[in-house]
C-alpha positions as CSV (number, residue, x, y, z in Angstrom):
1,M,7.3,6.8,18.5
2,T,5.4,3.5,19.1
3,V,3.6,1.6,16.4
4,I,0.3,2.7,17.9
5,S,1.2,6.4,17.9
6,I,2.5,6.1,14.3
7,L,-0.8,4.5,13.2
8,K,-2.9,7.1,15.1
9,H,-1.0,9.9,13.5
10,E,-1.4,8.4,10.0
11,A,-5.1,7.8,10.6
12,G,-5.5,11.4,11.6
13,K,-3.8,12.6,8.5
14,Y,-6.0,10.3,6.4
15,R,-9.1,11.8,8.1
16,E,-7.8,15.4,7.3
17,L,-7.2,14.5,3.7
18,H,-10.3,12.3,3.2
19,E,-12.0,14.3,0.4
20,E,-8.7,14.6,-1.6
21,M,-8.1,10.8,-1.1
22,V,-11.6,10.0,-2.5
23,R,-11.0,12.2,-5.5
24,R,-7.7,10.6,-6.3
25,Y,-7.9,7.0,-4.9
26,E,-11.6,6.0,-4.4
27,G,-11.8,2.2,-4.3
28,R,-8.1,1.7,-4.1
29,V,-6.0,0.7,-1.0
30,I,-3.5,3.4,-0.1
31,V,-0.4,3.2,2.0
32,M,0.6,6.3,4.0
33,K,3.8,7.1,5.7
34,D,4.8,10.4,7.3
35,G,1.5,11.9,6.2
36,I,1.9,11.2,2.5
37,V,0.6,8.5,0.2
38,I,3.5,6.2,-0.8
39,G,1.5,3.7,-2.7
40,A,-1.9,2.8,-4.1
41,Y,-3.0,-0.8,-4.7
42,D,-6.0,-2.9,-5.7
43,D,-6.1,-4.9,-2.5
44,E,-4.8,-4.9,1.1
45,R,-2.6,-8.0,0.5
46,S,-0.7,-6.4,-2.4
47,A,-0.3,-3.2,-0.3
48,V,1.3,-5.1,2.5
49,I,3.5,-7.4,0.4
50,E,4.8,-4.5,-1.8
51,T,5.3,-1.9,0.9
52,R,7.1,-4.2,3.3
53,K,9.8,-4.7,0.6
54,T,11.0,-1.1,1.3
55,H,9.5,-0.2,4.7
56,P,9.5,-2.1,8.0
57,M,6.2,-3.4,9.3
58,G,4.6,-1.0,11.8
59,T,5.9,2.1,10.0
60,F,3.1,2.6,7.5
61,F,-0.7,2.8,7.4
62,I,-3.0,1.0,5.0
63,Q,-6.6,2.1,4.3
64,R,-9.1,1.3,1.6
65,V,-10.4,4.7,0.3
66,S,-14.2,5.0,0.3
67,R,-16.5,8.0,-0.3
68,D,-18.4,6.9,2.9
69,Y,-15.9,7.9,5.6
70,V,-15.3,5.0,7.9
71,T,-13.1,5.5,10.9
72,P,-9.9,3.6,10.1
73,S,-9.5,0.4,12.2
74,M,-6.2,-0.7,13.5
75,T,-5.2,-4.2,12.7
76,L,-1.7,-4.9,13.8
77,H,0.1,-7.7,12.1
78,S,3.1,-9.7,13.3
79,R,6.2,-9.8,11.2
80,S,5.0,-13.1,9.6
81,L,3.9,-13.3,6.0
82,P,0.3,-12.6,5.1
83,P,-1.8,-15.8,4.8
84,S,-1.2,-17.9,1.6
85,Q,2.1,-16.2,0.9
86,P,4.7,-18.8,0.0
87,H,7.8,-18.7,2.2
88,A,11.0,-17.7,0.3
């Protein structure tokens, strides 16, 4: 599967489960992989930094959960660190 197809699949699963996601995670940023939530965070930055410790970039989907359904957008990031992240 390509990165785009993985993200489209996860976005579709998010759409299917939107009502449940709102009940459980409203206002949080979730990380999905293989159709299940593997993490919930306060912000996108934390979601990326923590998830990439155990999962390669491009293999998971990040979305802020909101009662007002918004079609997930696809933002593809390179393998570089998020802005302001100190290099190890």
